[in-house]
Phi, psi and omega in degrees: 000328184293321182297304181293332177291324178293318175297317178298318184294322186288316180295323178296319179294322174296320180295316182297324180299312182292332182273351181295124179295139178278144175293121182301140172293144177295153183292148171274350175222123179235140181244150169239156177206153185304326182257016183289169174232128178282135171189167183298349181239008184286165176131346171292159184294332178271355177213060189292163181276167178260335178231158176298322185300313184288325173298320180293317182295331189267336187279152179282161180293133187084359180274187187237135171253126177249160181254126177262329183227160172291154174161186181252121182249019188282336190068210186229176178102168178295317177252127188284322183218127172247124185253131185237006186203174176291128180201155175242119174256115194229130173236103185255075169086014183269358184115188192292106173259103197246148173238108182270134190243142177271191179311126176055018181267172182245140178287295182227123184250132179255111174233060185273182174271175177300125177097343182289136174249125177244131183234132175233128186221133171075027183253160170241125178245113190232121181277004180046021177088359190232350181284158184262316180211141176285309172237141174230112181252119178248309187224159189120173178270322181206145170236130185243122185231112185231143180039058170251160167239124174240113191216158170061042174262097189225040186291330176194182182298334189269003186290159185194158178288306179237126167248109175254106187239066183294142178260351177238185184267152171063036171261146195231139172248126183237124173233125178216148186040044189235142180255116181236115187207158179058050185231119171055196179184164172069251182277354173257210181133206188290296177238122175249126179245114186226081179293145175298150181305136183078010177250168175235152182207160176235143178227129172232125181238132177225152178276000000 
């Protein structure tokens, strides 16, 4: 009796192993919309997310977040969006896709991994006169900012539109077709570049 019982148990375990569903890979394209709803599975064009943060969390590394309708996609908290991987956030002509930032807050913070490239296109990042920074870059290999507006970061004299403070070597910032105005004064301003000691960086700005 012992041997057949063991064999039955082994076969049952094998069947259960093969029947276990594999975890689906994250989508490479996720959408946001003004009437979207944030959850762990949002992002399809028929069920978009409500904030860039949830869309970022749901999309695969190297994927894209697209904008379906105008609206504020910043969410809540001191930092509206934290980017931790390669991602493209793109608004191509759907209307104003905005990240509104509260008192002393940051619009988008980039703390990505080695080799990660972040691209932002067609966004408006607005400090409403009380935010501290529109974009804060710390880690990653490159940040591309194209056709964006970064404005009204005036929390104090050190406030600024873009703070590029790389912690590694050969990190790059590319800014093109972007309007940066009404940000900080004195030690702050439009684009503030402060590489860590002993590191090298490159900044390219184009009209």
